[in-house]
C-alpha positions in Angstrom: -8.7 -4.3 -30.5 -7.9 -4.4 -34.2 -4.4 -4.8 -35.7 -4.4 -1.0 -36.3 -5.4 -0.5 -32.6 -2.6 -2.8 -31.6 0.0 -0.8 -33.6 -1.3 2.4 -32.0 -1.1 0.9 -28.5 2.4 -0.4 -29.2 3.5 3.1 -30.4 2.1 4.8 -27.3 3.8 2.3 -25.0 7.1 2.6 -27.0 7.1 6.4 -26.8 6.3 6.5 -23.1 8.9 3.8 -22.4 11.6 5.9 -24.0 10.9 8.9 -21.8 11.3 9.7 -18.1 8.6 8.1 -16.0 7.0 11.5 -15.2 7.0 12.6 -18.9 4.0 12.8 -21.1 3.4 12.7 -24.9 1.0 14.4 -27.3 -1.3 12.1 -29.2 -0.1 13.7 -32.4 3.4 12.4 -31.7 2.0 8.9 -31.9 0.0 9.6 -35.0 3.0 11.2 -36.8 5.2 8.2 -35.9 2.6 5.9 -37.6 1.9 8.1 -40.7 4.2 10.7 -42.2 1.9 12.6 -44.5 -0.3 15.2 -42.8 -3.6 14.0 -44.1 -2.8 10.4 -42.9 -1.6 11.3 -39.4 -4.5 13.7 -38.8 -6.9 10.8 -39.8 -5.3 8.8 -37.0 -5.9 11.3 -34.2 -9.4 10.0 -33.3 -8.2 6.3 -33.2 -5.1 7.3 -31.1 -7.5 8.9 -28.6 -9.7 5.9 -28.6 -6.8 3.5 -28.0 -5.6 5.8 -25.3 -9.0 5.6 -23.6 -8.8 1.8 -23.7 -5.3 1.8 -22.1 -6.5 4.3 -19.5 -9.4 1.9 -18.5 -6.7 -0.7 -17.7 -4.7 1.8 -15.6 -1.8 1.6 -18.0 -2.2 5.2 -19.1 -3.2 8.6 -17.7 -4.9 11.1 -20.0 -4.4 14.7 -18.8 -5.2 18.2 -19.6 -3.4 21.0 -17.8 -1.7 18.4 -15.7 -5.0 17.0 -14.3 -6.6 13.7 -15.2 -9.6 14.3 -17.4 -13.1 13.0 -17.5 -13.3 10.4 -20.3 -16.4 12.1 -21.6 -14.2 15.1 -22.6 -11.5 13.0 -24.2 -12.4 14.0 -27.8 -12.3 17.8 -27.3 -9.3 19.9 -26.6 -5.6 19.3 -26.1 -4.6 16.3 -24.1 -1.4 14.6 -23.0 -0.7 10.9 -22.5 1.4 9.7 -19.5 2.2 6.5 -17.7 -0.6 5.2 -15.5 -0.3 3.3 -12.2 -0.3 -0.1 -14.1 2.0 1.0 -16.9 4.3 -1.7 -18.3 6.2 -1.7 -21.6 4.5 -4.8 -23.0 1.7 -4.6 -25.5 
C-alpha cells in the first residue's frame, strides 16, 4: 500500500472504531474526512473503495449493499457500506 492508501485505511479503521460494532459507514464519509473540497473528496472515492477491498480480503472489513456482502467484482458500481469484518482490529 502507498502512504495515501495507509491514510485511507487508517481513516476507515478510525471511523469504524468510533461506532457501534454493528454500525457501518459510507465510503464518502472517509473521503470527506480526508479532503474537504468536493472535487478532492470525489477524486478519493475510487481509492477508498480499492483500500476497502484490500481490507476486506484480510477479513478486517465487510463491504455490503442492502445489508448483504457483495461480490468484489461489483465493488465499483452502486452504493456500498463498510462495516467491521470478522478479523477487525483498530490497528493499521
